[in-house]
N, C-alpha and C positions, 0 to 999 in steps of 0.2 A: 506436501511440497518439501523439497529438500532445501536445506538452509544455504547451500552453496549455489543455488540456481540464481540466475539473473532475469529480473522481470523488466518488462517495458510496456508502456501504455500502447495499446493498439492504434495503428495509424488512422483507423477510420472512426475512432471514438472522439466525439466532440465534448468538450467540458468548458465550464465557466465558473468562476468563483464568485459568490455573491457577497454583497457588502457586509453581511453579518458573519462571514468566515466559512460558511458552508460552501459546498461545491456540487454543482449539477452535472452528471455525465450521462451521455446517451450512447448506447451501443447499437449501430445499425444491425449487427448479427443477431442480437437477442431482441431488438425492438423494445428495449426498455429504458426508461429514464430513472436514473438512481441518484438520490440525494444523499451526499455524504455530510456528516456533522463535522464540527471543526476539527476535531482530533483525526477523524478519518481523512479529512482534506489535507491536513498536515502531512499524515502519512503518504498520501497520493503525491504530494509535491517532492518526495524523497525517491520516487520510482523515476530512474532517468536512463534505463537501459544499459547502465554500468556497474550499478552497485548490486551486490549479492543480497539475499534476504538477510543474512547475517549483519551486513553493513547497514541495511535499512533499520534493523532492530536497534543496533547500536547508536545510530544517529537519532532515532526517535526516542530512545531511552535517555540520551544525554540531555535532551530538552527538559527533562524532569529530575528532580532531586531524588534519585535512587540510592537508597542507603543500605539496602540488604540484598542478598542473593534472591531471597523469596520475592522481593519487589521486581527485580530484574527478570525473573522467571515468569512472574505473572505478566509483565508488560511484554516480554517475548511471545508468550502464548496468545495474548490478546492481538498483537501485531500479525501473527501467523494466521489467526481467526480471519481477521479483516482482509489480509492479502488472499486468503482462499476465496473469501466472498467475492472480491474483485475478479478473480479467475473465473468463478461460477457465473458471474453476471457478464463475462466476456468482455471485460473492460481492459484487462491486461493479458499479456502472454509470456510464457517462459521462452526466453531466447537463447539461453546457454547455461552451462554450469562451469563454475570456476575450475580450472585445470591445475 
C-alpha cells in the first residue's frame, strides 16, 4: 500500500464499538466478522475517506509519546500492517492517491 493513498470504510461494512473499546465489523463481501482490539479500533476511527495513510500514521503516532525515530518507524510499520489487514478482509478500500 502506498503511503499517499486515501482509504475509506466500505459503504456496506457494518461496525459497532463495544463498551470495552473493541470494535466488531462485518463485511458482506467476505462474509466475515472481524473483532478489532482497542488500538485497531482507534486506528479505524481515523479512516475518514480524506486522510492519506501518512496522515493516519501521524495522527495515530501523536496519541502516543513517540520519542525516537525507531519508535515512529515501528508504529508506522504496525499501522501499515493493520491497514493492509483491513484491506485483505475487505473492510476498507483505496479511493484515491494524493496528487
